[in-house]
N, C-alpha and C positions, 0 to 999 in steps of 0.2 A: 309661567307655564307650569313649572315644577310644583308650585304651591297649589295649583288647581288639581294636580294629579294625586296629591297626598290624601285628600278626603276620599277620593274614589278608590284608592288602593286600600285604605283603612276599612272602608265599607265592605269591600270584597273579602278582606281577611276576616272581619267580624262575622259576616254571613257564612263563611266556610266553617268557622269555629262553631257557630250555632248549630249548623246541620250535623256536625260531628257529635256534638253533645246530645242532640235529639236521637241520633242513631244509637249511641251508647245506652241511653235510657231505655229505648225500645228493646235493645238486645238484653239488657238486664231484666226487664220485665218478662221477656220470653223465657229466660233461664230460670227466673224465680217461679214462674208458672209451671214449667216442666218439672222442677224439683218438688213443688207442692203435689203435683199429680203423681209423681213417682213414689212419694211417701205414703200414698193411699194404702198400700199393702205391706208397709215395712214394720208394722207392729209385730212383736214376738208372738208366735203361735205357741200354745201350751205344748210343751215337749213331753208328752206322755204316750203310752202305748194304747191310748183310747181314741176313738173317733165318735163324733156325734152323728147319729143317723136321724135324718129328717124324713119322715114318711108321709107322703100325700097319696091317699088312695092305696094303690098297690105298688107305688113307685118309691124307692129309697134313694135319697141323696146323701152323700157323705160330706160332712163339714168339718173344718178345723176351727177351733175357737182360739181367740187371742188370749194372751196371758194378762188378765185383769180381773178385778173383783166382781164385776157384773157377770162376766163369762163363767167364772168359777161358781158363783152363787147359782146360776141357772143349771150348770152341770150337776151340782149337788141336789137339785130338786128333781132331776130326771129319774124315771120317765114321766112325761106329762103330755097331755093332748090339749091343744087350744083350738077354739073355733076362731079363725082369723078372717077379718073383713077386708074387702078391697078398698083401696084408695088411689085415685088418680090413674087407674089402669096401669100401674107400674109396681105396686106393692101390696102386701097383705100385712095387717097389723092386729095386735091384741093388746088391750089395756089391762095391766095388772091392777089389783086393788091396793097393792102396796108398792112403794118405789123399790127399784133395784139399788144396789150400793151406788153412791154418788161417785161420779168420775168427771174429769175435765171434758167438756163438750167441744165439738168442732163443727165446722160447716164445710163438708167435702164438696169440691167443685163438681166432681163427677161421681155418681153412685153407680156401681156396676151390678149387673145381673148376678144374683147369688149371694150378695152381701147381706149380712145379718147385723142389725144395729138396734140399739135402744134409742128412743127419742124422749127427751125430757124426763128421763129416769123411770118412767112408768109404762112405756109402750114398747113392745117388742115388734120390730119391723123386719120383714123378709122381702127383699126386693127381687122382682122377676123381670125387670127391664133395666137397661142401662140408660141413664139420662143425665142432663146437666141440672145441677141442684142449686137452689138459692136460699135454702133454709138452714138454720143452725140448730144446735141442741142435740146433735147426734153423738152417740158413743159406739165405737166399733165392738161388736161381740164376736163375729166370726165370718167365715166365707165358705160357701159350698164349693168343693173342689171342681166339680164338673156340672154346671147348671143346665146342660143340654136337656130340654124337655120340661124344665121347671115351669115355664110360662104355661104350657099346655096342661100340666098336672094341676096347677093351682086354679086355672080357669078364671071366670069373671065374677063368680058368686062367692059367698062365704064358704069356707072350706075348713075341714078338720085337719090339723097338722100335728103329728106326733113327733116329739123330740125325745131321743133316748141315747144313752151312752152304750156303745158296743165295746165290750172287752175284746182284746185280741185273742186269737186261737192259740192255745199253748202248744 
């Protein structure tokens, strides 16, 4: 009788261990995912007394740019006005004739309203909707501090967007 119970007990123990391992893997995946998401905005912001003003029509939006070569290159070109086209009802984009400085690209899981990125080193993208993303090739440029009204200001058609550096008041 004891010999017949041993396989049943072993089977019970093995199935309990298997469940525990699965739970640990799911917990690890969840924590990895949350850390990836929380890193979305952990790039250093350029620590200077300047702000980037993004003007759409009569409305100004203040952005902070990340500390990287592409951001600095764009700031050195300002002021400039771009006619940006709509794509996917969540972003406006402009293709430069020359590439921005190369950087390591990423595939953010979630792109947030107000984020400014380059795509494939030659396209500047201004996102006006938050959405789940499946594309790679993005470099983070900056983020609009308060994107309230950005969607309405940009509208559904092509739009002129002015980028300028505003020096602080002395």
